[in-house]
C-alpha positions in Angstrom: 157.5 254.7 24.1 159.5 252.1 22.1 160.1 248.5 24.0 162.2 245.7 23.1 160.7 242.8 21.4 160.6 241.0 24.8 159.6 242.0 28.2 161.3 240.5 31.2 158.5 239.3 33.9 159.9 239.8 36.9 157.1 237.5 39.2 160.0 235.5 40.1 161.9 237.7 41.9 161.4 237.6 45.5 160.7 234.8 48.2 156.8 234.6 48.0 157.3 230.7 46.8 160.5 228.4 47.2 161.4 228.7 43.4 161.7 232.2 43.6 165.2 234.2 43.3 166.6 236.2 45.8 168.0 239.7 45.1 171.4 238.0 44.1 170.2 236.0 41.9 167.3 238.4 40.5 169.5 240.9 40.0 171.8 238.7 37.9 168.8 238.0 35.3 167.9 241.9 35.3 171.6 242.8 34.4 171.9 239.9 31.6 168.9 241.4 30.3 170.2 244.8 30.1 173.0 243.5 28.6 171.0 241.5 25.6 169.0 244.9 25.0 166.5 244.1 26.7 164.6 247.5 28.2 161.4 246.6 29.1 160.7 245.3 32.6 156.7 243.9 34.1 156.1 243.4 37.7 153.0 244.2 40.1 152.5 245.3 43.7 151.5 241.9 44.4 154.3 239.9 43.2 156.0 238.6 46.9 153.8 241.6 48.1 156.0 244.2 46.6 159.3 242.5 47.1 159.9 242.2 43.6 158.8 245.9 42.8 162.0 246.8 45.3 164.5 244.5 43.6 164.3 245.9 40.6 163.9 249.2 41.2 167.2 248.5 43.2 169.2 247.6 40.3 167.5 249.8 38.0 168.6 252.3 40.2 172.2 251.8 39.0 171.4 252.2 35.2 170.4 255.1 33.2 166.8 255.5 34.1 165.8 256.9 30.9 166.9 254.0 28.8 164.3 251.7 31.2 160.8 251.2 30.5 158.9 249.8 33.7 155.6 248.8 34.0 153.8 248.0 37.2 150.0 247.1 38.2 147.5 247.6 40.6 144.4 245.6 41.5 145.2 242.8 44.1 147.1 243.4 47.9 150.5 244.6 47.4 152.5 244.6 51.0 149.7 244.9 53.1 146.3 243.1 52.9 143.2 244.8 53.8 139.7 245.8 52.3 141.3 249.0 50.8 144.3 247.5 49.5 143.1 245.7 46.7 140.3 246.5 43.7 140.7 249.5 41.9 138.7 252.2 43.7 140.3 255.9 43.7 141.6 255.3 47.2 143.2 251.8 46.5 144.8 253.2 43.5 146.3 256.4 44.7 147.9 254.5 47.8 149.2 251.8 45.9 150.7 253.6 43.4 152.0 255.8 46.3 153.5 252.5 47.5 154.9 250.8 44.4 156.7 254.1 43.3 158.1 254.2 46.6 159.5 250.4 46.1 160.8 251.2 43.3 162.6 254.4 44.0 161.5 256.2 40.8 158.9 259.4 41.1 157.3 258.3 37.6 156.3 254.5 36.0 156.2 254.5 32.9 153.3 251.8 32.4 150.6 251.3 35.2 148.2 248.0 34.5 145.1 247.5 36.1 145.5 243.7 37.0 142.2 242.4 35.7 138.7 244.2 36.1 136.8 245.2 39.5 133.4 244.4 39.1 132.9 246.3 42.5 134.1 249.9 40.9 132.7 251.6 38.5 135.0 252.5 35.0 134.4 255.6 35.0 136.1 255.9 38.8 139.0 253.8 38.1 139.6 256.0 34.8 139.7 258.9 36.7 141.6 258.2 39.3 144.2 256.7 36.5 143.8 260.2 34.3 144.5 261.9 37.3 147.8 260.2 38.0 148.6 260.3 34.5 147.9 264.3 34.7 150.4 264.8 37.9 153.3 263.0 36.3 153.5 259.7 38.4 152.5 258.1 35.6 153.3 258.2 31.8 150.7 255.6 30.0 148.1 253.0 31.4 146.9 249.7 30.5 145.1 246.8 31.2 145.1 243.2 31.1 143.2 240.0 30.8 139.3 240.8 30.6 136.1 240.4 28.3 136.8 242.2 25.3 133.2 243.9 25.7 134.5 245.5 29.0 137.8 246.8 27.2 135.5 248.4 24.5 133.6 249.8 27.2 136.7 251.3 29.1 138.3 252.6 26.0 134.6 254.1 25.1 134.5 255.7 28.3 137.9 257.5 27.8 137.1 258.5 24.9 133.7 260.0 26.0 135.0 261.9 29.2 138.4 262.7 27.6 140.2 260.7 29.9 143.9 259.0 29.3 143.0 255.5 27.8 144.3 252.1 28.2 147.1 251.8 25.7 148.7 248.0 26.0 147.0 245.2 26.9 148.4 242.2 28.9 146.4 238.7 27.9 147.1 235.2 27.9 148.0 234.1 24.6 150.1 231.7 23.0 150.3 228.7 20.4 147.8 226.7 23.0 145.3 229.1 24.0 144.4 231.4 21.1 141.0 232.4 22.7 141.9 236.3 22.5 142.0 236.4 18.5 138.0 235.9 18.6 137.7 239.3 19.8 140.5 241.4 22.3 143.4 240.7 19.3 141.2 242.7 16.2 140.4 245.3 19.1 144.0 245.9 19.7 144.7 246.3 16.4 142.2 248.4 15.5 142.0 250.7 18.6 146.5 250.7 18.1 146.4 249.1 21.5 150.2 247.3 22.2 149.4 243.7 23.3 152.4 242.0 25.7 151.1 238.5 26.5 151.6 236.9 29.5 152.6 233.3 29.8 153.8 233.4 26.6 154.9 229.4 26.7 151.9 228.1 28.7 153.5 228.3 32.2 155.9 225.9 30.6 153.5 223.7 28.8 155.6 224.7 25.7 159.2 224.2 26.9 158.7 220.2 26.7 156.9 217.3 25.8 153.6 217.1 27.0 154.6 213.7 29.0 157.0 215.3 30.9 155.5 218.6 31.5 154.4 217.1 35.5 158.1 216.4 36.3 159.5 219.9 36.0 161.6 220.6 39.2 160.8 224.6 39.0 157.8 224.1 41.8 154.2 224.0 42.7 153.8 227.1 40.4 153.8 224.9 36.9 152.3 222.2 38.7 149.2 224.3 39.2 148.8 224.7 35.5 148.3 220.9 35.1 144.2 221.2 34.8 144.5 224.1 32.4 141.9 223.7 29.2 145.1 223.8 26.7 146.6 220.3 28.4 143.9 218.7 26.6 142.8 217.5 23.3 144.3 219.5 20.6 147.0 221.0 22.9 148.6 217.6 23.1 148.6 217.8 18.7 150.3 221.2 18.9 152.6 220.3 22.1 154.2 217.7 19.6 154.6 219.5 16.6 156.2 221.8 18.6 158.4 219.4 19.7 159.1 217.9 16.1 159.5 221.7 14.0 162.0 222.6 17.0 164.2 219.4 16.6 164.1 220.0 12.9 165.4 223.9 13.2 168.0 222.7 16.2 166.1 224.8 18.6 164.3 224.8 21.5 160.9 223.7 22.0 160.3 227.6 24.2 162.6 229.2 21.6 160.2 227.9 18.9 157.2 229.1 20.6 158.6 232.0 21.5 159.3 232.5 17.8 155.9 232.3 16.6 155.1 235.3 19.0 157.3 237.4 16.9 155.6 236.5 13.7 152.6 237.5 15.0 151.8 241.3 14.1 149.4 241.8 16.8 152.3 241.3 19.2 154.4 243.8 20.6 156.5 242.2 23.4 155.6 239.1 25.3 156.3 238.6 29.1 158.5 236.1 29.7 159.4 235.1 33.3 162.7 233.2 33.9 164.7 231.9 36.7 167.5 231.1 34.5 169.9 233.4 32.6 170.6 230.6 30.0 166.7 230.6 29.0 166.5 234.2 28.9 169.5 234.0 26.5 167.9 231.8 24.6 165.2 233.4 24.4 167.1 236.3 22.5 168.3 234.2 20.4 164.5 232.8 19.6 164.2 236.4 17.7 166.5 235.1 15.0 164.4 232.1 14.3 162.6 232.4 10.7 159.3 230.4 10.4 157.7 230.0 7.1 153.8 230.3 6.6 154.0 226.9 6.2 155.4 226.3 9.5 153.1 229.0 10.9 150.2 227.2 9.4 151.4 223.5 10.6 151.9 224.9 14.4 148.6 226.4 14.3 146.1 224.3 12.4 145.4 221.5 15.1 144.1 224.2 17.5 140.4 223.9 18.8 138.5 226.1 20.7 139.1 225.7 24.7 137.4 227.2 27.8 138.2 230.8 28.2 140.6 231.4 30.7 142.8 233.8 32.9 140.1 236.4 33.2 139.8 236.4 37.3 
């Protein structure tokens, strides 16, 4: 499949938190994204207990479905929370896929991803269930998300050994102040021809404003909960300052510059942009036109220091 260079993240659609968008507000974002040429939408059964999938499905039903690429996920509870509503067992995958397709109003989802590793289910069981979903026509492609590189390699090897559908995408945490994925995961993805869809490409908002202003956001508790993340201290502060400096020099926003960095990384297919603002969405698309020189990239990356691994659970 061919997808736009930006994926629209749909976690903000629904009513799970006060900062989320209702159906009318979500529709405005989705429709503007389509107008701007974005055809890639990423949601999950757990986002607002499935409400995000419902909203996305309702809006896309009014457009040519063949032109859109829809991704959703399974691992955490969807509309109901019980023991078999979470995990990656055959039962959970089968029933949650049915529920997701029903909420999306679709017979087939383009990309079905595991929403983290399940330590209670053998990967062979998970992959067989996903392979059945592909063979039945309910799913076109399967993908994975943040996990240890050895786990991902084990999954790929298992698929090859058993002749099962293999993970074709990796959705992992990756941005200027969190580059731990460059050590093992991203080289594996490049070697195995796996598409990369970074989540939180702006560090949960950390790369959109100066460090001192981060905890003053009006978006709500979602970003404030990120204050204690490992990349907010040490070299992260220096990188944040350099993003601010270079953005001012180029006459763009910090968010645009941080996104442009992703567009210059060969192993990134499409960063997943979550937004509650049409203006920010439009600015993200404009960031595709920002040219960063080799010296710009080096200046942004040079201060980086290793940080604690984050986002696997």
